[in-house]
C-alpha positions in Angstrom: -59.4 -78.6 113.9 -59.7 -75.5 116.1 -62.1 -76.5 118.9 -62.9 -75.4 122.4 -64.3 -76.8 125.7 -67.4 -74.5 125.3 -68.8 -71.7 123.2 -67.4 -68.2 123.7 -63.8 -69.2 124.0 -62.6 -67.5 120.8 -62.7 -70.3 118.2 -63.7 -68.0 115.4 -61.1 -65.4 116.2 -58.3 -68.0 116.4 -59.5 -70.0 113.4 -59.9 -67.0 111.1 -56.7 -65.5 112.3 -54.8 -68.8 111.8 -56.2 -69.1 108.2 -55.1 -65.6 107.4 -51.7 -66.0 109.1 -51.0 -69.2 107.1 -52.1 -67.5 103.9 -49.8 -64.5 104.6 -47.0 -67.1 105.1 -47.5 -68.1 101.5 -49.6 -71.2 101.9 -52.9 -72.1 100.1 -55.5 -72.6 102.9 -59.0 -73.9 102.8 -61.4 -73.0 105.6 -64.2 -75.2 107.0 -66.9 -75.0 109.7 -68.5 -77.8 111.7 -72.2 -77.3 111.8 -74.8 -75.4 109.7 -73.5 -71.9 110.5 -73.2 -69.5 107.5 -71.5 -66.5 109.1 -68.2 -67.9 110.2 -67.5 -69.3 106.7 -67.8 -65.8 105.4 -64.9 -64.7 107.5 -63.0 -67.8 106.5 -63.5 -66.9 102.8 -62.0 -63.5 103.5 -59.1 -65.0 105.3 -58.3 -67.7 102.7 -59.4 -66.3 99.4 -61.4 -69.5 98.9 -65.1 -70.3 99.5 -65.8 -71.1 103.2 -67.5 -74.5 103.5 -69.4 -76.5 106.1 -69.0 -80.1 107.5 -72.2 -81.3 109.2 -73.1 -85.0 109.5 -76.7 -84.1 110.3 -77.2 -82.1 107.1 -75.2 -84.3 104.7 -74.8 -87.7 106.3 -71.6 -89.2 107.9 -70.5 -90.7 104.6 -70.2 -87.3 102.9 -68.2 -85.4 105.5 -64.8 -86.7 104.5 -65.5 -86.3 100.8 -66.7 -82.8 101.3 -63.5 -81.9 103.3 -61.4 -83.3 100.5 -63.4 -81.4 97.9 -63.1 -78.1 99.7 -59.4 -78.7 100.4 -58.5 -79.7 96.8 -55.2 -78.0 95.9 -54.7 -76.5 99.4 -51.6 -76.9 101.5 -53.5 -76.9 104.8 -57.1 -77.2 105.8 -58.3 -75.5 109.0 -61.6 -76.7 110.4 -63.4 -74.5 113.0 -65.4 -76.4 115.4 -68.9 -75.7 116.9 -69.9 -75.1 120.5 -67.9 -77.3 122.9 -65.8 -80.1 121.5 -68.2 -82.8 122.4 -71.5 -80.8 122.1 -73.7 -82.1 119.3 -77.3 -82.6 118.4 -79.3 -82.8 121.7 -80.3 -86.4 122.6 -78.0 -87.9 120.0 -74.9 -88.7 122.0 -72.6 -86.0 120.4 -73.8 -86.6 116.9 -72.7 -83.8 114.5 -70.3 -82.4 117.3 -66.8 -81.2 116.5 -65.5 -84.4 118.1 -67.7 -86.4 115.7 -66.4 -84.5 112.6 -62.8 -84.9 113.9 -63.2 -88.6 114.2 -64.9 -88.9 110.8 -62.1 -87.0 109.1 -59.2 -88.2 111.4 -58.3 -84.6 112.1 -56.0 -83.6 115.0 -57.6 -81.1 117.4 -56.1 -78.0 118.9 -58.1 -76.6 121.8 -58.7 -72.9 122.3 -59.2 -72.0 126.0 -60.2 -68.7 127.4 -57.9 -68.4 130.4 -58.9 -64.9 131.5 -60.5 -66.3 134.7 -58.6 -69.5 135.2 -55.1 -70.8 136.2 -54.1 -74.5 137.0 -57.7 -75.6 136.4 -57.1 -75.3 132.7 -54.9 -78.4 133.0 -57.8 -80.4 134.4 -60.2 -79.1 131.9 -57.9 -80.0 128.9 -57.0 -83.4 130.4 -60.8 -84.2 130.6 -61.5 -83.0 127.1 -58.6 -85.0 125.7 -59.4 -88.3 127.5 -63.2 -88.2 127.0 -63.3 -89.8 123.5 -60.4 -92.0 122.4 -61.3 -91.4 118.8 -60.4 -87.7 119.2 -56.7 -86.7 119.3 -56.0 -83.4 121.1 -52.6 -82.4 119.9 -52.2 -78.9 121.4 -53.7 -76.0 123.2 -53.9 -72.2 122.5 -54.3 -70.1 125.5 -56.7 -67.2 124.6 -57.3 -63.9 126.3 -54.2 -64.5 128.4 -53.1 -62.2 131.2 -49.8 -62.1 133.1 -46.7 -64.0 132.2 -46.8 -65.6 135.7 -50.3 -67.0 135.3 -49.4 -68.2 131.8 -46.4 -70.2 133.2 -48.6 -71.7 135.8 -51.1 -72.8 133.3 -48.5 -74.2 130.9 -47.0 -76.4 133.6 -50.5 -77.8 134.4 -51.5 -78.6 130.7 -50.5 -81.9 129.3 -50.6 -81.3 125.5 -48.1 -78.7 124.1 -49.1 -75.0 124.4 -48.9 -73.9 120.8 -49.8 -70.3 121.4 -50.6 -67.6 124.0 -52.9 -65.0 122.6 -53.6 -61.8 124.6 -56.9 -59.9 124.4 -57.1 -57.3 121.5 -60.2 -55.2 121.5 -59.5 -53.9 118.0 -60.5 -57.2 116.5 -63.7 -57.9 118.5 -66.5 -59.0 116.1 -69.9 -57.2 116.4 -72.9 -59.3 116.9 -76.7 -59.1 116.5 -79.8 -61.2 117.3 -78.6 -64.3 115.4 -74.9 -64.1 116.2 -72.0 -62.4 114.5 -72.6 -59.7 111.8 -71.8 -61.3 108.4 -68.5 -60.3 106.9 -70.3 -59.0 103.8 -72.2 -56.5 105.9 -69.0 -55.0 107.6 -67.2 -52.4 105.6 -64.0 -53.1 107.7 -64.3 -56.9 107.6 -61.2 -57.4 105.4 -59.1 -55.2 107.6 -60.4 -57.0 110.7 -59.4 -60.4 109.2 -56.0 -58.9 108.3 -55.5 -57.7 111.9 -56.6 -61.2 113.1 -53.9 -62.8 110.9 -51.2 -60.4 112.2 -52.3 -61.0 115.8 -52.3 -64.8 115.6 -49.0 -64.9 113.6 -47.4 -62.9 116.4 -48.6 -65.2 119.3 -49.0 -68.7 117.9 -46.3 -71.1 116.7 -47.4 -71.7 113.1 -44.6 -74.2 112.5 -45.8 -76.3 115.4 -49.4 -76.1 114.2 -48.4 -77.2 110.7 -46.5 -80.1 112.1 -49.6 -81.1 114.0 -51.6 -80.8 110.8 -49.2 -83.0 109.0 -49.8 -85.8 111.5 -53.3 -86.3 110.1 -53.4 -89.6 108.3 -54.6 -90.0 104.7 -58.3 -90.4 104.3 -59.8 -93.5 102.6 -62.4 -91.4 100.7 -62.7 -89.8 97.3 -63.4 -86.0 97.0 -67.1 -85.1 96.6 -67.9 -84.3 93.0 -70.9 -82.1 92.1 -70.8 -83.4 88.5 -71.3 -87.0 89.7 -74.4 -85.8 91.8 -76.1 -83.6 89.2 -74.8 -84.2 85.8 -75.7 -81.7 83.0 -77.9 -83.1 80.2 -75.5 -82.7 77.3 -74.8 -79.4 75.6 -77.0 -76.5 74.9 -77.8 -73.1 76.4 -77.4 -72.8 80.1 -80.6 -71.4 81.7 -80.1 -68.5 84.2 -80.8 -69.1 87.9 -80.9 -65.8 89.7 -79.4 -66.1 93.2 -80.0 -63.4 95.8 -76.8 -62.0 97.3 -75.5 -58.7 98.6 -75.6 -57.6 102.2 -79.1 -59.0 102.8 -78.8 -62.6 101.5 -75.5 -63.9 102.8 -76.6 -67.5 103.8 -76.2 -70.2 101.3 -73.9 -73.2 100.9 -71.2 -73.0 98.3 -72.0 -76.6 97.1 -75.6 -75.5 96.2 -74.2 -73.3 93.4 -71.7 -75.9 92.4 -74.5 -78.5 92.1 -76.7 -76.1 89.9 -73.7 -75.3 87.7 -72.9 -79.0 87.3 -76.6 -79.5 86.4 -76.3 -77.2 83.5 -77.5 -73.9 84.9 -75.8 -70.5 84.9 -75.8 -69.1 88.4 -76.1 -65.3 88.3 -76.1 -63.2 91.5 -78.3 -60.2 92.1 -78.5 -57.7 94.9 -82.1 -57.1 96.2 -80.9 -53.8 97.7 -79.3 -52.4 94.5 -80.7 -54.1 91.4 -84.0 -52.9 90.0 -84.7 -56.1 88.2 -83.9 -59.8 87.9 -80.8 -60.8 85.8 -81.5 -60.9 82.1 -83.0 -64.3 80.9 -83.9 -65.5 84.4 -85.6 -68.9 84.4 -85.2 -69.9 88.0 -84.8 -68.0 91.3 -83.0 -69.1 94.5 -83.4 -67.0 97.6 -81.3 -68.2 100.5 -81.0 -67.0 104.1 -79.8 -63.7 105.6 -81.0 -60.8 107.5 -83.9 -59.1 105.6 -85.3 -57.8 108.8 -82.3 -55.5 109.2 -82.8 -54.0 105.7 -86.6 -54.3 105.4 -87.1 -50.6 104.6 -84.5 -50.6 101.9 -85.9 -53.9 100.4 -89.4 -52.5 100.4 -88.2 -49.3 98.6 -87.0 -51.4 95.6 -90.6 -51.8 94.3 -89.6 -52.5 90.8 -87.6 -55.6 91.7 -90.3 -56.8 94.1 -92.9 -56.4 91.4 -90.8 -58.4 88.9 -90.1 -61.1 91.4 -93.8 -61.4 92.3 -94.7 -61.7 88.6 -92.0 -64.3 88.1 -93.3 -66.4 91.0 -96.9 -66.0 89.9 -96.1 -66.9 86.3 -94.5 -70.1 87.3 -90.7 -69.4 87.3 -89.2 -72.2 89.5 -88.4 -70.5 92.8 -86.8 -71.8 96.0 -86.8 -69.7 99.1 -85.2 -70.6 102.5 -85.9 -68.5 105.6 -84.9 -65.0 104.6 -86.1 -65.8 101.1 -89.5 -66.8 102.5 -89.7 -63.5 104.4 -88.8 -61.6 101.2 -91.6 -63.4 99.3 -94.2 -62.6 102.0 -96.8 -59.8 101.9 -94.9 -57.8 104.6 -92.0 -58.0 107.0 -92.4 -55.9 110.1 -94.9 -53.7 108.3 -92.7 -53.2 105.3 -94.3 -54.4 102.0 -92.4 -57.3 100.4 -92.9 -59.2 97.2 -96.4 -60.4 98.1 -95.8 -63.8 96.4 -96.9 -65.9 99.4 -100.0 -64.9 101.5 -98.4 -64.3 104.8 -97.1 -61.5 107.1 -93.8 -61.8 109.0 -92.7 -60.1 112.2 -89.8 -60.1 114.6 -90.5 -61.8 117.9 -88.7 -62.3 121.2 -88.6 -66.1 120.7 -85.6 -67.7 119.0 -86.4 -70.8 116.9 -83.4 -73.0 116.8 -83.8 -76.7 115.8 -82.0 -79.4 113.9 -85.0 -81.4 112.6 -85.8 -84.1 110.1 -88.6 -82.9 107.8 -91.1 -84.8 105.8 -92.6 -83.8 102.5 -96.4 -83.9 102.7 -96.8 -84.0 98.9 -95.3 -83.6 95.5 -93.6 -80.1 95.1 -91.0 -78.4 93.0 -88.2 -80.1 95.1 -89.8 -83.1 96.8 -92.1 -86.1 96.4 -94.6 -87.1 99.0 -93.1 -88.9 102.0 -89.5 -88.0 101.3 -87.4 -87.0 104.3 -84.6 -84.5 104.6 -82.4 -83.2 107.4 -82.1 -79.4 107.9 -81.9 -76.6 110.4 -83.9 -73.6 111.4 -82.5 -70.4 113.1 -84.6 -67.3 113.2 -86.5 -64.8 115.4 -89.4 -64.1 113.0 -92.8 -65.6 112.9 -95.1 -66.0 109.9 -98.9 -65.5 109.9 -100.2 -67.8 108.7 -97.3 -70.2 109.1 -98.1 -72.3 106.1 -100.3 -72.5 103.0 -102.8 -75.0 101.7 -99.9 -77.0 100.3 -97.1 -76.7 102.9 -93.5 -77.3 101.9 -92.7 -79.6 104.9 -94.0 -81.2 108.0 -91.5 -80.5 110.8 -92.1 -82.3 114.1 -95.5 -83.1 112.8 -96.4 -79.4 112.0 -97.0 -78.1 108.5 -94.7 -75.4 107.5 -94.0 -73.2 104.5 -95.6 -72.8 101.0 -95.2 -75.2 98.0 -96.4 -75.8 94.5 -95.0 -77.4 91.3 -93.0 -74.3 90.8 -92.5 -72.8 94.3 -90.8 -74.2 97.5 -90.6 -71.7 100.4 -90.0 -72.4 104.0 -88.0 -71.6 107.1 -86.0 -74.8 106.8 -82.4 -74.7 105.5 -81.3 -77.8 103.6 -77.8 -78.6 102.5 -78.2 -79.8 99.0 -75.0 -81.7 99.0 -76.7 -84.1 101.4 -79.8 -84.2 99.2 -78.6 -83.8 95.7 -82.0 -84.9 94.2 -83.3 -81.5 95.3 -80.7 -79.7 93.0 -81.5 -82.1 90.2 -85.2 -81.5 90.3 -84.8 -77.7 90.6 -82.4 -77.7 87.6 -84.9 -79.9 85.6 -87.7 -77.5 86.4 -85.5 -74.5 85.3 -84.6 -76.1 82.1 -88.3 -76.8 81.5 -89.4 -73.3 82.3 -90.6 -71.0 79.5 -87.7 -69.4 77.7 -87.2 -65.6 78.0 -89.0 -63.5 75.5 -87.7 -64.0 71.9 -85.7 -61.5 69.9 -87.5 -58.3 69.1 -87.9 -55.1 71.1 -85.9 -55.5 74.3 -87.8 -55.5 77.6 -86.4 -52.0 78.3 -87.7 -50.8 74.9 -91.1 -52.4 75.5 -91.4 -50.8 78.9 -90.4 -47.4 77.5 -93.3 -47.7 75.1 -95.9 -49.1 77.4 -95.0 -47.0 80.5 -94.4 -50.1 82.6 -90.7 -49.5 83.2 -89.9 -50.3 86.9 -89.6 -47.0 88.7 -86.1 -46.4 90.2 -87.5 -44.3 93.1 -91.1 -45.3 93.6 -91.6 -43.0 96.6 -91.1 -40.0 94.2 -93.2 -41.2 91.4 -96.1 -38.9 90.5 -99.2 -39.1 88.4 -98.2 -36.0 86.4 -95.6 -38.0 84.5 -98.2 -40.5 83.4 -100.7 -38.0 81.9 -98.2 -36.2 79.6 -98.3 -36.4 75.8 -102.0 -35.8 75.1 -103.3 -38.7 77.1 -106.9 -38.9 78.4 -106.1 -38.0 82.0 -107.4 -40.2 84.8 -104.0 -40.1 86.5 -104.0 -36.7 88.1 -106.4 -35.8 90.8 -106.8 -32.1 89.9 -110.4 -30.8 89.5 -111.1 -30.9 85.8 -113.5 -27.8 85.7 -110.8 -25.1 85.8 -110.3 -22.3 88.3 -113.1 -19.9 89.5 -112.8 -16.3 88.2 -112.3 -14.9 91.7 -109.3 -17.1 92.2 -107.7 -16.1 88.9 -108.3 -12.5 89.8 -106.6 -12.9 93.1 -103.6 -14.6 91.5 -103.2 -11.8 88.9 -103.4 -9.1 91.5 -100.7 -10.8 93.6 -98.2 -10.0 90.9 -98.7 -6.3 91.6 -96.8 -7.0 94.9 -94.0 -9.0 93.3 -91.5 -6.3 94.1 -91.6 -6.9 97.9 -91.0 -10.1 99.9 -94.2 -12.0 100.6 -96.0 -11.6 103.9 -97.8 -14.8 105.1 -99.7 -13.1 107.8 -102.9 -12.6 105.8 -102.9 -16.3 104.9 -102.5 -17.2 108.6 -105.5 -15.1 109.6 -107.7 -16.3 106.7 -107.0 -20.0 107.6 -107.6 -19.4 111.3 -111.0 -17.7 110.5 -111.9 -20.6 108.3 -111.3 -23.2 111.0 -112.1 -21.2 114.1 -108.4 -21.3 115.2 -105.9 -18.8 116.4 -103.4 -17.5 113.8 -100.6 -18.9 116.0 -102.0 -22.3 115.3 -101.5 -21.9 111.5 -98.4 -22.1 109.3 -98.8 -21.4 105.6 -96.5 -23.6 103.5 -95.4 -24.1 99.9 -97.9 -26.9 99.4 -98.0 -30.0 101.5 -94.6 -31.0 100.1 -92.9 -28.3 102.2 -94.9 -29.3 105.3 -93.7 -32.9 105.0 -90.1 -31.7 104.7 -90.4 -29.5 107.7 -91.8 -32.3 109.8 -89.0 -34.6 108.7 -86.5 -32.0 109.8 -88.3 -31.1 113.0 -86.8 -33.6 115.4 -84.4 -36.6 115.4 -87.3 -39.0 115.2 -86.5 -42.3 116.8 -89.3 -44.4 115.1 -91.3 -42.5 112.5 -94.3 -44.4 111.1 -96.0 -43.8 107.8 -99.4 -45.5 107.4 -99.5 -47.1 104.0 -100.8 -47.4 101.3 -100.9 -43.6 101.1 -99.3 -40.7 99.4 -95.6 -41.4 99.4 -94.2 -38.0 99.8 -94.0 -37.9 103.6 -92.1 -41.3 103.5 -89.7 -39.9 100.9 -89.2 -36.7 102.9 -88.4 -38.6 106.1 -85.8 -40.8 104.3 -84.2 -37.8 102.6 -83.8 -36.3 106.1 -81.9 -39.5 107.2 -84.7 -41.2 109.1 -85.5 -45.0 108.9 -89.2 -45.2 108.3 -91.4 -48.0 109.8 -94.4 -48.4 107.4 -97.7 -49.8 108.9 -99.8 -51.4 106.2 -103.6 -51.2 106.1 -104.5 -54.6 104.6 -106.6 -55.2 101.6 -108.6 -57.8 103.5 -109.7 -55.2 106.0 -110.8 -52.8 103.3 -107.6 -50.8 103.8 -108.9 -49.6 107.1 -106.5 -48.4 109.8 -105.9 -50.6 112.8 -104.5 -48.4 115.5 -103.1 -51.5 117.3 -100.8 -52.0 114.3 -98.9 -48.8 115.1 -95.9 -49.5 117.3 -96.3 -48.1 120.8 -92.8 -46.6 120.6 -93.6 -44.6 117.4 -92.8 -40.9 118.1 -94.2 -39.7 114.7 -97.2 -41.1 112.9 -98.3 -39.8 109.5 -101.7 -40.9 108.1 -103.8 -39.6 105.2 -107.5 -38.9 105.5 -109.2 -39.5 103.2 -106.3 -41.7 102.1 -104.6 -41.4 98.7 -104.8 -43.8 96.8 -107.4 -46.0 98.5 -110.1 -43.3 99.0 -110.7 -44.7 102.5 -112.0 -42.2 105.1 -110.8 -43.1 108.6 -113.1 -42.3 111.5 -111.9 -39.2 113.4 -112.1 -41.2 116.6 -109.6 -43.8 115.2 -107.2 -41.2 114.1 -107.5 -39.2 117.3 -106.8 -42.5 119.2 -103.3 -42.5 117.7 -102.3 -39.5 120.0 -99.9 -40.3 122.8 -97.7 -38.2 125.1 -94.4 -37.7 123.3 -95.9 -38.6 119.9 -96.7 -36.2 117.0 -99.6 -37.4 114.8 -99.7 -35.8 111.3 -103.0 -36.1 109.4 -102.7 -35.3 105.7 -106.2 -33.9 104.7 -105.2 -33.0 101.2 -108.5 -34.1 99.8 -110.8 -33.3 102.7 -112.2 -30.3 100.9 -113.5 -32.6 98.2 -116.0 -34.2 100.7 -119.3 -32.4 101.4 -119.3 -31.1 104.9 -115.7 -32.4 105.5 -116.7 -35.3 107.7 -114.1 -36.8 110.1 -111.8 -33.7 109.7 -109.6 -32.9 112.7 -108.6 -29.4 111.4 -110.8 -27.7 114.0 -109.7 -29.8 116.9 -107.3 -28.6 119.5 -105.2 -31.5 120.8 -101.6 -31.7 121.9 -99.3 -33.5 119.5 -101.8 -33.3 116.6 -101.4 -31.3 113.4 -103.4 -31.4 110.1 -102.0 -30.7 106.7 -104.1 -29.1 103.9 -103.3 -28.4 100.3 -105.1 -26.2 97.8 -103.4 -28.0 94.8 -106.1 -30.4 93.7 -109.5 -28.9 94.5 -108.6 -25.5 93.1 -106.5 -26.6 90.1 -103.4 -24.7 91.2 -100.6 -27.4 91.4 -98.1 -24.9 90.0 -98.8 -22.3 92.9 -97.7 -24.7 95.7 -100.1 -23.4 98.4 -101.0 -25.2 101.6 -100.9 -25.0 105.4 -100.3 -26.7 108.7 -102.9 -26.3 111.4 -102.8 -27.7 114.9 -100.8 -27.9 118.1 -99.5 -24.3 118.6 -96.1 -25.5 120.0 -95.5 -27.8 117.1 -96.6 -25.1 114.6 -94.1 -22.7 116.2 -91.3 -25.2 116.0 -92.1 -25.9 112.4 -92.0 -22.2 111.7 -88.4 -22.0 113.1 -87.1 -24.6 110.6 -89.0 -23.1 107.6 -87.0 -21.1 105.1 -87.9 -17.4 105.2 -90.3 -16.3 102.5 -90.7 -19.8 101.2 -94.4 -19.1 100.5 -94.8 -16.9 97.5 -97.1 -13.9 97.1 -99.4 -15.9 94.6 -99.6 -18.7 97.2 -100.5 -16.3 100.0 -103.2 -14.7 97.7 -104.6 -18.1 96.7 -104.8 -19.2 100.3 -106.7 -16.0 101.3 -109.0 -16.3 98.4 -109.8 -20.0 99.0 -110.7 -19.3 102.7 -113.5 -16.9 101.8 -117.2 -17.5 102.1 -117.5 -17.4 98.4 -114.9 -20.2 98.1 -116.6 -22.2 100.8 -119.8 -22.3 98.8 -117.9 -23.2 95.6 -116.0 -25.9 97.4 -119.2 -27.5 98.7 -120.7 -27.5 95.2 -117.5 -29.1 93.8 -117.5 -31.7 96.5 -121.1 -32.7 95.8 -120.3 -32.8 92.1 -117.3 -35.1 92.8 -119.7 -37.3 94.8 -122.1 -37.7 91.9 -119.3 -38.4 89.4 -117.8 -41.0 91.8 -121.1 -42.7 92.3 -121.4 -43.0 88.5 -117.9 -44.3 88.1 -118.3 -46.9 90.8 -121.6 -48.1 89.3 -119.9 -48.5 85.9 -117.1 -50.5 87.4 -119.5 -52.7 89.4 -121.6 -53.3 86.3 -118.5 -54.3 84.4 -117.5 -56.7 87.1 -114.3 -54.8 87.9 -113.2 -54.8 91.4 -112.6 -51.5 93.4 -112.4 -50.0 96.8 -115.4 -48.0 97.8 -114.1 -44.4 98.0 -114.9 -41.1 99.7 -112.3 -39.2 97.7 -112.1 -37.7 94.2 -110.4 -41.0 93.0 -111.1 -44.7 93.1 -108.6 -47.5 93.6 -109.4 -50.1 91.0 -108.2 -53.7 90.9 -108.0 -54.0 87.1 -105.4 -56.8 86.8 -101.7 -56.7 86.0 -100.9 -55.3 82.6 -104.0 -53.0 82.5 -102.0 -49.9 83.1 -99.8 -50.5 80.1 -102.8 -51.6 77.9 -104.7 -48.4 78.7 -101.7 -46.3 77.8 -101.6 -48.0 74.5 -105.2 -46.8 74.0 -104.2 -43.2 75.0 -105.7 -43.4 78.5 -103.6 -42.5 81.5 -104.4 -44.0 84.9 -102.1 -43.8 88.0 -100.0 -47.0 88.4 -100.3 -48.1 92.0 -97.4 -50.5 92.4 -95.3 -47.5 93.6 -97.4 -47.2 96.7 -96.1 -49.5 99.5 -98.7 -52.3 100.1 -100.0 -52.4 96.5 -99.0 -54.2 93.4 -99.3 -53.8 89.6 -102.9 -55.3 89.7 -104.1 -52.0 91.1 -104.5 -48.6 89.3 -105.9 -45.4 90.8 -108.5 -43.6 88.7 -109.3 -39.9 89.1 -113.0 -39.2 89.2 -114.2 -37.5 86.0 -117.6 -36.4 84.4 -119.8 -39.3 83.3 -119.1 -38.9 79.6 -115.4 -39.2 80.2 -115.7 -42.0 82.7 -117.7 -44.0 80.2 -114.7 -44.0 77.8 -112.6 -45.6 80.6 -115.2 -48.2 81.4 -115.4 -49.1 77.7 -111.7 -49.5 77.4 -111.5 -51.7 80.5 -114.4 -53.9 79.3 -112.8 -54.2 75.8 -109.8 -55.9 77.4 
C-alpha cells in the first residue's frame, strides 16, 4: 500500500507511477484505491492496463474487502493499493473506520509511506516513527521521500528515518495533474493522460528502488479469503437472449465501479456503453439504462445540444424502461442544469453552488422502488457541488440523515447517493430482473431508422439548425413555416423586379439605411441593413470575444448556433413552462456580457413587456432583441426599435411578414457605437440589390398600412385557432405572434405528417420536448382541417 501522513503528499503520483513502472518492467499489475474515489482508479487503469478498483469497508463491508482485493488482483504479479487521505484518517467519528490503515489491516498489506519533504528535514523521522507505531496492526515497511531537494537534506532525513528509504523523488512539474472543483480531472478527459502516466512511470522507475518495493510486497502473508465472485452474487437465470443495459460513458460519465458492470453481466445482461456527447440515440435494443457519476456541469452545453438522445432517453424513462441514475445521472435526467435543458425525465432543476456536499452516510429506503424495499439500509457516499430544486419527488429514492432525497418509482431510481453494488448485490439482482422483465424492443419489421424516415421523427443531428422549411416540403398542408400565406403585395413585387435593372453595379445599402431610420425615427448611423436576421446573428457572434453569452430559451435557435459556430460557449436561460414561458430577468447571470432574447418569442408566442427586456441592460453588456415577428402585431406593442439606449440593439426581418424568405432582407437598429462596430465586421456588399429594394419598399407609408392590416388579420385568425384548440381540449400557450405553441402530446407530429399535415416539431428548441408542436396561424378554413386532424387522434 502506498499511503501518506496526510493528503497532498503525492500518493496518486507515486502510486500511478509505481504501477506504470512495474508494468514497464514486465510485470502484470493490478491497481486499487482505498475509499470511494473514482478518479484515481482511472489513472490506475491507464498505468496497469486493467480496470482500477476500490477497497472501501464502508461501502462494501469489512468482510468483502479482502475478497475484492483478491478478485481484482487475480492473475497479477503485484497489487498496488493507493491509500486515502492520511494513513489513519477514516470516517469521522468512527475511530479510523475505512481508513488506509483499516484496509491495510484487513488485507494484511505492508505499507510504504510517501512523505513530502520539500519543507522538512529531521522532523520527517519523528513523523514516520509516530505513523508506524500508532497502530500495531499496520506494518510500515518503507518510506519514499517525495519532492526532495538537496542531497544534503536528503541525507539528513535518511539518517533520521527508521524504516528503509526506498526512493527519493524530486519534483517534476511536467507530471502535475490538473484539478477542478471536485479534485483531479479524470483521465478520460485529458488528451495527454496516457503520456502523463507514461512519464510518471519513467520518473518513478528512475528514483525508486523497484526491487526493494517488490521484496516488501512479497512479505505480505497469504489471505484467508476466497476471491469475490460476481456470478455467485448475481447468477444469470439460465440461457436465452441477454437484454441490453445502456451504460453512460465518455468524458462526461466517468464515475462507476467496475464490479457494477461485472454484476450486471453475471446476472445475464449485456452491458453496452454509449457516449451522451457523441451518440444521437441509445444503443439498439436498450431495455435498461444506468447513468453513473461524472461531471455533466462541465459539458452541460454540449449535452443539451444533443437533443435527439435526450428526447429518446426521456421517452425511455417515461415508458418504463428500468433506469438507475447516480449523482451526474440524476442531473442528466433533470429538467435543466445551470440553465441548460436536460432530459426532463425528473421534475427538478439543478445548479452549481459554492457549497460542497461530502458525506459518507447510511441511507434508508422509504418505500418499495426499482432497487429497494421499504426499510432496507445501504451505505454510500455523496460528493457534489450542485443542488436540486426540488430535492426530491413524491416518492424519494432514499432518506439520508432523516431527509428525503431523490426520485423513485417501480422503474426509476435517481439520487445523489453513490452505492457500491458489490456491497449490496441485491440491487444489481433487482435491476437485472426488472430489465429482463421490461418490454422487448420492437419486433422485426421496418427498422427504427426506416420508420423515422417515413414519419419524420428521426432525431435531428444538429437541432439548433433545424428549420420548419424541411417539414413542409413534399406537398404537405403547411402549418410549419411562419410566412404570411396571402402572397406579396404588387408594390413589393414591382420593387423587386426593378431592382434587377441595377444588377450590373454593386448594391448600395444607403437607401435602406435612410428608409429604416425614417420608419423608426432614428438616425441612419443607428441602422445596419443585413442579409436577413441570420447575418445579424453571425455578426454579433463575431463582434467580441464574449465571456458569457446568454441566449434566452425557448426561442429561435439561430443566434445560439451562430455563437457556437464562432467558438463561444453559450449559457442558455430557460423560461419555464410553469411561468407561462415568461422571462425572469433574475435568471440571467449578472456576469453575462451578451443577452439575446426574442420578442415576441419564437416558438412560444410570448410577448415580454418592454420594461422587462429593458431591465436586462447593464454597463458592459449588449442586449440583442430579436423582433422578427413584431410587425405582425397591431401597433407593435412592447417594441424597443425606437428607443435609444446604450448597449441595446434590435433585429428585424422582412422574411415572414412579407413572404420574401429567399431575398434575405433585415436590419439592425440601436446603439450607434454597436451598429458601427457591426458594420466593420460585415462583409462588403453582403446585402443584395433586391434586399435593399425590398427594405426601402417595406418602410413606406403604403407598406405601413398593409402591415397593420395583415397584423389585424393574423390576430383574428389566431383567435379562431386558439378557440378551436380550447374547444377540443388541446393545451396551448396563449400567443401574441403569428403562431401558437401547442401541447399536443408525443407522437402527434409524426401522426399529422402521416395525414399530410406539417407542423413544426418543437423538441429541437432548448427547453421543449416532443409533446410540443408549433402551429403557424392560418385562415379559419385551413385551421379547421388541423383541429379536425388533432381531434381525430
